[in-house]
C-alpha positions in Angstrom: 13.9 59.8 4.7 17.0 58.0 5.7 18.0 57.7 9.5 21.6 57.2 8.6 23.8 59.7 10.3 25.9 61.9 8.0 29.8 62.0 8.3 29.4 65.6 9.6 27.0 64.6 12.5 29.3 61.6 13.4 32.3 64.2 13.4 30.5 66.5 15.6 29.4 64.1 18.0 33.0 62.6 18.8 33.5 63.1 22.5 36.5 64.9 23.7 37.8 61.8 25.3 38.3 60.3 21.9 39.9 63.3 20.5 42.4 63.5 23.4 43.1 59.7 23.4 46.4 58.1 23.0 47.5 56.3 19.8 47.3 53.1 21.6 43.5 53.9 22.7 42.7 54.9 19.2 44.1 51.6 17.9 41.9 49.6 20.3 39.0 51.8 19.3 39.8 51.2 15.7 39.8 47.5 16.2 36.3 47.6 17.9 35.0 49.5 14.9 36.4 47.0 12.5 35.0 44.2 14.3 31.7 45.9 14.6 31.6 46.4 11.0 32.3 42.7 10.3 29.7 41.7 12.7 27.0 44.1 11.0 27.9 42.6 7.6 27.8 39.0 9.0 24.4 39.8 10.4 23.2 41.1 7.0 24.6 37.9 5.2 22.8 35.7 7.8 19.5 37.5 7.2 19.9 37.0 3.5 20.6 33.4 4.0 17.5 32.9 6.0 15.4 34.8 3.8 16.7 32.7 0.8 16.3 29.4 2.7 12.7 30.4 3.8 11.8 31.3 0.2 13.2 28.1 -1.2 11.3 26.1 1.5 8.0 28.0 0.7 8.5 27.4 -3.3 9.1 23.6 -2.5 5.8 23.4 -0.6 
């Protein structure tokens, strides 16, 4: 079973403060989300690099 939230669960959990936010606030929030996604992707890529490096070092041994 996956622990990922569904889009509906995410939408239902949006606080009223976000729903009532100004456009400027939402733009800032969007930038935070975008950077968080980039960070998550970078972290995944780093994990792959470390795994590949570790695997190649083991194979050379």
